[in-house]
PAKOLKE-790489 format. One record per atom (N, C-alpha, C): residue in three letters; x negated, y, z. Coordinates in steps of 0.1 Angstrom, whole numbers, padded with zeros to 4 digits, always signed. Example, Ala and Ser with C-alpha at 12.3 -4.5 7.8 and 13.67 -1.06 7.14 Angstrom:
REM PAKOLKE-790489
Ala-0132-0057+0078;Ala-0123-0045+0078;Ala-0132-0033+0078;Ser-0128-0022+0071;Ser-0137-0011+0071;Ser-0129+0000+0079;
***
This chain:
REM PAKOLKE-790489
Met+0788-0587-0178;Met+0800-0585-0172;Met+0804-0572-0175;Ser+0817-0568-0179;Ser+0821-0559-0185;Ser+0826-0550-0169;Ser+0830-0537-0174;Ser+0833-0526-0161;Ser+0847-0531-0157;Asp+0856-0537-0162;Asp+0869-0542-0157;Asp+0873-0556-0154;Asp+0858-0562-0152;Asp+0858-0577-0150;Asp+0865-0580-0135;Ala+0873-0590-0134;Ala+0880-0589-0119;Ala+0868-0592-0108;Leu+0858-0597-0112;Leu+0846-0603-0103;Leu+0839-0590-0099;Arg+0841-0576-0102;Arg+0839-0564-0100;Arg+0847-0558-0085;Tyr+0859-0565-0086;Tyr+0868-0558-0075;Tyr+0874-0567-0064;Cys+0874-0564-0051;Cys+0884-0570-0044;Cys+0897-0572-0046;Leu+0897-0583-0050;Leu+0918-0583-0051;Leu+0923-0584-0042;Ser+0921-0589-0028;Ser+0929-0589-0020;Ser+0929-0574-0012;Cys+0918-0568-0013;Cys+0919-0557-0011;Cys+0926-0544-0019;Ser+0925-0547-0031;Ser+0934-0540-0044;Ser+0947-0544-0040;Gly+0952-0559-0037;Gly+0964-0561-0036;Gly+0972-0550-0026;Thr+0964-0546-0012;Thr+0970-0539-0001;Thr+0969-0526-0005;Thr+0959-0523-0012;Thr+0959-0504-0017;Thr+0969-0505-0029;Gly+0970-0512-0040;Gly+0979-0509-0052;Gly+0967-0503-0059;Lys+0954-0502-0056;Lys+0945-0496-0068;Lys+0934-0506-0065;Leu+0929-0505-0077;Leu+0913-0516-0077;Leu+0904-0510-0067;Val+0899-0519-0058;Val+0888-0513-0050;Val+0877-0523-0054;Pro+0863-0511-0058;Pro+0851-0519-0060;Pro+0848-0528-0048;Arg+0840-0542-0055;Arg+0831-0547-0044;Arg+0818-0541-0042;Tyr+0816-0545-0028;Tyr+0802-0537-0029;Tyr+0795-0549-0020;Ser+0783-0552-0025;Ser+0776-0561-0018;Ser+0765-0551-0008;Pro+0767-0558+0006;Pro+0757-0554+0015;Pro+0742-0554+0013;Ser+0737-0562+0006;Ser+0724-0563+0005;Ser+0723-0551-0009;Leu+0730-0549-0014;Leu+0728-0539-0026;Leu+0727-0527-0019;Asp+0737-0523-0009;Asp+0736-0512-0005;Asp+0725-0511+0006;Arg+0719-0520+0012;Arg+0709-0521+0022;Arg+0698-0515+0008;Glu+0694-0522+0001;Glu+0685-0515-0010;Glu+0685-0503-0015;Arg+0698-0499-0018;Arg+0699-0484-0023;Arg+0693-0477-0010;Ala+0698-0480+0005;Ala+0694-0471+0014;Ala+0681-0469+0018;Glu+0673-0481+0013;Glu+0658-0483+0016;Glu+0652-0472+0004;Lys+0657-0475-0008;Lys+0652-0468-0020;Lys+0652-0452-0017;Ala+0663-0451-0010;Ala+0669-0436-0010;Ala+0655-0429+0003;Gly+0655-0437+0010;Gly+0643-0434+0022;Gly+0629-0434+0018;Arg+0627-0437+0008;Arg+0615-0441+0000;Arg+0610-0430-0005;Ala+0623-0424-0013;Ala+0622-0412-0024;Ala+0620-0401-0017;Glu+0627-0399-0003;Glu+0628-0388+0006;Glu+0614-0393+0012;Ala+0606-0400+0014;Ala+0594-0398+0022;Ala+0586-0394+0011;Arg+0586-0397-0001;Arg+0577-0391-0010;Arg+0579-0377-0014;Arg+0590-0375-0012;Arg+0595-0358-0013;Arg+0589-0351-0005;Arg+0589-0355+0007;Arg+0582-0349+0024;Arg+0569-0348+0018;Ala+0563-0360+0018;Ala+0548-0360+0014;Ala+0543-0350+0003;Lys+0551-0347-0006;Lys+0548-0344-0020;Lys+0548-0324-0015;Thr+0561-0322-0005;Thr+0561-0307-0002;Thr+0547-0305+0007;Asp+0545-0316+0017;Asp+0533-0314+0025;Asp+0520-0310+0017;Arg+0518-0315+0008;Arg+0504-0315+0000;Arg+0508-0303-0006;Glu+0523-0298-0013;Glu+0517-0285-0018;Glu+0517-0275-0007;Arg+0523-0275+0005;Arg+0520-0267+0015;Arg+0507-0263+0018;Gln+0502-0276+0020;Gln+0485-0277+0022;Gln+0478-0270+0011;Ala+0482-0272-0002;Ala+0471-0266-0011;Ala+0473-0251-0011;Ala+0484-0244-0007;Ala+0488-0232-0008;Ala+0482-0228+0004;Asn+0480-0233+0017;Asn+0473-0228+0025;Asn+0456-0228+0022;Asp+0453-0238+0019;Asp+0440-0237+0015;Asp+0436-0228+0002;Arg+0446-0226-0007;Arg+0441-0212-0019;Arg+0439-0200-0008;Arg+0449-0197-0001;Arg+0446-0184+0006;Arg+0435-0182+0019;Cys+0431-0195+0022;Cys+0422-0192+0034;Cys+0407-0196+0028;Leu+0397-0191+0036;Leu+0387-0192+0033;Leu+0374-0195+0047;Asp+0374-0206+0050;Asp+0368-0211+0064;Asp+0376-0212+0074;Ala+0390-0214+0070;Ala+0401-0211+0083;Ala+0405-0196+0085;Phe+0398-0187+0077;Phe+0401-0177+0080;Phe+0412-0168+0068;Asp+0423-0166+0070;Asp+0434-0163+0063;Asp+0434-0151+0055;Leu+0431-0150+0043;Leu+0427-0137+0036;Leu+0442-0130+0033;Glu+0452-0136+0032;Glu+0467-0129+0030;Glu+0468-0123+0045;Arg+0468-0128+0053;Arg+0473-0124+0067;Arg+0461-0111+0068;Glu+0451-0110+0066;Glu+0443-0100+0071;Glu+0445-0088+0058;Leu+0447-0090+0047;Leu+0453-0081+0039;Leu+0464-0075+0042;Lys+0476-0081+0048;Lys+0485-0071+0050;Lys+0484-0065+0066;Arg+0471-0070+0073;Arg+0466-0061+0086;Arg+0457-0049+0081;Leu+0452-0052+0073;Leu+0442-0041+0068;Leu+0455-0028+0060;Cys+0462-0035+0053;Cys+0473-0027+0046;Cys+0480-0015+0058;Cys+0480-0023+0069;Cys+0489-0014+0082;Cys+0478-0004+0089;Leu+0468-0003+0089;Leu+0456+0005+0094;Leu+0461+0021+0090;Pro+0461+0027+0103;Pro+0464+0043+0102;Pro+0458+0051+0091;Val+0447+0045+0085;Val+0439+0056+0078;Val+0448+0055+0065;Phe+0456+0043+0060;Phe+0465+0039+0049;Phe+0478+0044+0054;Gly+0481+0051+0063;Gly+0497+0054+0068;Gly+0503+0047+0076;Gly+0495+0038+0080;Gly+0501+0029+0096;Gly+0513+0019+0085;Arg+0518+0014+0094;Arg+0531+0006+0091;Arg+0543+0011+0080;Thr+0542+0023+0079;Thr+0554+0030+0072;Thr+0546+0036+0058;Gly+0534+0035+0056;Gly+0522+0039+0046;Gly+0528+0032+0032;Pro+0520+0036+0024;Pro+0524+0031+0006;Pro+0520+0017+0009;Leu+0509+0013+0015;Leu+0501+0000+0012;Leu+0512-0011+0022;Ala+0516-0006+0033;Ala+0521-0014+0043;Ala+0536-0021+0036;Lys+0542-0009+0031;Lys+0556-0012+0023;Lys+0553-0023+0012;His+0541-0017+0005;His+0541-0024-0009;His+0524-0030-0011;Pro+0521-0041-0004;Pro+0508-0045-0004;Pro+0504-0051-0017;Pro+0493-0051-0023;Pro+0488-0053-0035;Pro+0489-0069-0037;Glu+0491-0074-0045;Glu+0493-0086-0047;Glu+0478-0092-0046;Leu+0475-0103-0039;Leu+0465-0106-0033;Leu+0462-0121-0046;Asn+0451-0122-0052;Asn+0447-0134-0061;Asn+0434-0137-0056;Ile+0433-0149-0055;Ile+0420-0157-0049;Ile+0415-0165-0060;Arg+0404-0161-0066;Arg+0396-0166-0077;Arg+0385-0174-0071;Arg+0388-0189-0074;Arg+0379-0200-0069;Arg+0370-0200-0085;Val+0354-0197-0079;Val+0348-0203-0088;Val+0333-0210-0083;Ser+0325-0212-0092;Ser+0319-0225-0089;Ser+0302-0216-0085;Lys+0300-0206-0087;Lys+0289-0201-0085;Lys+0289-0183-0083;Pro+0281-0179-0076;Pro+0281-0162-0073;Pro+0285-0156-0085;Gln+0293-0143-0085;Gln+0296-0135-0093;Gln+0291-0121-0090;Asn+0288-0115-0102;Asn+0284-0100-0099;Asn+0296-0093-0093;Thr+0308-0097-0097;Thr+0319-0088-0093;Thr+0328-0092-0082;Ala+0327-0093-0067;Ala+0333-0100-0057;Ala+0346-0095-0057;Val+0346-0084-0063;Val+0364-0078-0060;Val+0366-0070-0073;Arg+0380-0076-0080;Arg+0383-0063-0089;Arg+0398-0059-0084;Trp+0402-0049-0088;Trp+0413-0043-0083;Trp+0421-0036-0092;Gly+0431-0034-0092;Gly+0442-0026-0100;Gly+0451-0017-0092;His+0462-0011-0098;His+0474-0004-0093;His+0481-0013-0081;Thr+0483-0027-0087;Thr+0492-0034-0078;Thr+0486-0047-0074;Ser+0473-0049-0079;Ser+0467-0063-0076;Ser+0453-0062-0071;Leu+0448-0072-0063;Leu+0434-0075-0059;Leu+0430-0089-0059;Val+0420-0089-0067;Val+0414-0102-0070;Val+0400-0102-0065;Ile+0399-0113-0055;Ile+0388-0119-0048;Ile+0380-0129-0056;Ser+0369-0128-0058;Ser+0361-0140-0060;Ser+0356-0150-0049;Val+0357-0161-0047;Val+0352-0168-0037;Val+0346-0183-0042;Trp+0333-0184-0038;Trp+0324-0194-0042;Trp+0320-0203-0030;Pro+0315-0213-0033;Pro+0311-0222-0021;Pro+0296-0217-0014;Gly+0302-0216+0000;Gly+0288-0206+0005;Gly+0292-0194+0009;Arg+0302-0189+0002;Arg+0307-0174+0010;Arg+0313-0176+0020;Ser+0309-0164+0030;Ser+0313-0165+0043;Ser+0328-0157+0044;Ala+0337-0161+0053;Ala+0345-0151+0056;Ala+0344-0138+0058;Glu+0332-0133+0066;Glu+0326-0120+0067;Glu+0325-0112+0055;His+0321-0119+0044;His+0319-0112+0032;His+0329-0108+0024;Ala+0338-0118+0024;Ala+0354-0119+0019;Ala+0360-0109+0025;Ala+0360-0105+0037;Ala+0366-0096+0044;Ala+0363-0084+0042;Ala+0347-0081+0041;Ala+0343-0073+0038;Ala+0346-0065+0028;Trp+0346-0073+0014;Trp+0349-0070+0003;Trp+0365-0067+0001;Leu+0371-0074+0008;Leu+0387-0073+0009;Leu+0389-0060+0014;Leu+0382-0054+0022;Leu+0387-0038+0028;Leu+0382-0028+0019;Trp+0372-0031+0013;Trp+0369-0025+0001;Trp+0376-0025-0011;Gly+0383-0036-0011;Gly+0395-0034-0024;Gly+0406-0028-0021;Val+0411-0030-0007;Val+0423-0020-0002;Val+0418-0005-0003;Val+0407-0002-0001;Val+0406+0014+0000;Val+0406+0018-0015;Ala+0399+0009-0024;Ala+0403+0012-0038;Ala+0416+0012-0044;Val+0425+0005-0039;Val+0438+0003-0045;Val+0445+0015-0035;Tyr+0441+0018-0024;Tyr+0448+0032-0016;Tyr+0446+0043-0024;Arg+0432+0044-0026;Arg+0431+0057-0034;Arg+0434+0058-0049;Ser+0436+0047-0058;Ser+0442+0046-0070;Ser+0461+0049-0071;Arg+0466+0043-0058;Arg+0478+0047-0058;Arg+0483+0060-0051;Thr+0476+0067-0043;Thr+0478+0080-0038;Thr+0470+0091-0043;Ala+0462+0087-0053;Ala+0454+0099-0059;Ala+0446+0107-0047;Ser+0442+0099-0038;Ser+0436+0107-0026;Ser+0422+0112-0034;Lys+0419+0125-0026;Lys+0410+0133-0029;Lys+0395+0132-0022;Arg+0402+0121-0009;Arg+0389+0118-0002;Arg+0380+0111-0007;His+0369+0112-0005;His+0355+0103-0009;His+0356+0090-0007;Gln+0355+0079-0018;Gln+0357+0067-0012;Gln+0350+0061+0001;Arg+0337+0069+0002;Arg+0329+0061+0013;Arg+0333+0067+0027;Ala+0343+0080+0025;Ala+0348+0086+0035;Ala+0358+0075+0041;Val+0368+0074+0032;Val+0382+0063+0033;Val+0375+0051+0039;Leu+0363+0044+0036;Leu+0360+0034+0040;Leu+0353+0033+0049;Arg+0346+0041+0056;Arg+0342+0044+0068;Arg+0353+0044+0079;Ala+0364+0051+0076;Ala+0375+0054+0082;Ala+0381+0040+0084;Ala+0386+0034+0075;Ala+0390+0023+0074;Ala+0384+0013+0085;Thr+0371+0009+0081;Thr+0359+0001+0090;Thr+0361+0003+0103;Asp+0358+0016+0108;Asp+0362+0023+0124;Asp+0376+0015+0129;Glu+0389+0017+0122;Glu+0402+0011+0127;Glu+0401-0005+0123;Ala+0397-0012+0115;Ala+0398-0024+0114;Ala+0386-0032+0125;Trp+0374-0027+0125;Trp+0366-0033+0135;Trp+0359-0024+0140;Pro+0365-0018+0152;Pro+0359-0008+0160;Pro+0345-0008+0166;Gly+0335+0000+0164;Gly+0321-0003+0171;Gly+0310-0007+0161;Leu+0315-0013+0147;Leu+0304-0019+0143;Leu+0297-0009+0139;Asp+0298+0003+0130;Asp+0291+0016+0126;Asp+0281+0011+0112;Pro+0283+0005+0101;Pro+0276-0001+0093;Pro+0269+0012+0087;Ala+0258+0013+0081;Ala+0255+0022+0072;Ala+0250+0016+0058;Gly+0247+0028+0049;Gly+0242+0024+0035;Gly+0244+0034+0027;Ser+0236+0034+0014;Ser+0237+0047+0008;Ser+0246+0046-0004;Asp+0253+0034-0009;Asp+0262+0034-0015;Asp+0275+0024-0014;Asp+0281+0019-0019;Asp+0294+0013-0015;Asp+0290-0001-0013;Thr+0276-0008-0021;Thr+0274-0021-0020;Thr+0263-0024-0008;Glu+0256-0014-0005;Glu+0249-0014+0008;Glu+0259-0016+0019;Phe+0267-0005+0017;Phe+0277-0004+0030;Phe+0284-0016+0031;Val+0287-0024+0025;Val+0298-0035+0023;Val+0287-0046+0028;Gln+0274-0047+0023;Gln+0266-0057+0030;Gln+0257-0056+0043;Ser+0258-0042+0048;Ser+0257-0038+0061;Ser+0269-0044+0066;Leu+0280-0039+0065;Leu+0297-0045+0073;Leu+0294-0060+0074;Val+0288-0065+0064;Val+0288-0085+0060;Val+0279-0087+0076;Gly+0268-0082+0074;Gly+0260-0084+0086;Gly+0264-0081+0098;Lys+0269-0072+0101;Lys+0274-0068+0115;Lys+0288-0077+0116;Leu+0295-0078+0110;Leu+0306-0087+0110;Leu+0301-0103+0115;Thr+0293-0107+0108;Thr+0286-0120+0112;Thr+0280-0118+0126;Ala+0273-0106+0127;Ala+0267-0107+0140;Ala+0273-0106+0154;Ser+0287-0101+0151;Ser+0296-0098+0162;Ser+0304-0108+0164;Gly+0306-0118+0154;Gly+0317-0129+0155;Gly+0328-0127+0156;Leu+0335-0117+0147;Leu+0347-0110+0153;Leu+0355-0122+0143;Leu+0351-0127+0131;Leu+0361-0133+0122;Leu+0358-0148+0124;Thr+0350-0155+0136;Thr+0348-0169+0137;Thr+0360-0175+0140;Ala+0369-0167+0149;Ala+0383-0175+0152;Ala+0394-0178+0141;Pro+0398-0188+0141;Pro+0407-0193+0128;Pro+0422-0182+0128;Ala+0424-0174+0136;Ala+0436-0165+0135;Ala+0430-0153+0140;Ala+0425-0146+0131;Ala+0421-0131+0133;Ala+0434-0125+0127;Ala+0436-0118+0139;Ala+0449-0109+0136;Ala+0446-0095+0136;
***
């Protein structure tokens, strides 16, 4: 059927309006509406899957690492809500790996990479996240304060009363992991 075939137009309607009026089939309109509805449902499902995947990428055992990063960057030891880290927090990249890594945190001037593997606890990730924020802070501000002094002050402000000990940063962070686990501070899904 050609595009100018008389069957495509309603001749009685065309006669009253003076222009060719295309003929529409109610069943075809219904099919188009159903198809549009199915397409919208598929788009909505895809958006929901993408949102859930983004949430899964930034969370570890229902513990939101990005929210915790923002909270840690606003601690008074880093200048509070108007400090350099609060204004421009480092970009957090969560690296999913299949087995434990020697390097739990890698950091640069503008980014922080946390390695997460099966069985890694939220407490372990939070403690190393704090260590990484301290490292980024010291690199940005050229702070002359010793790393451990800043780490201890940040720990006291982030989780008061834990008082971890250690002769080096790794022992300090491992002690902090143990105290966080024992205190149960991070077991709630929305640690603020």
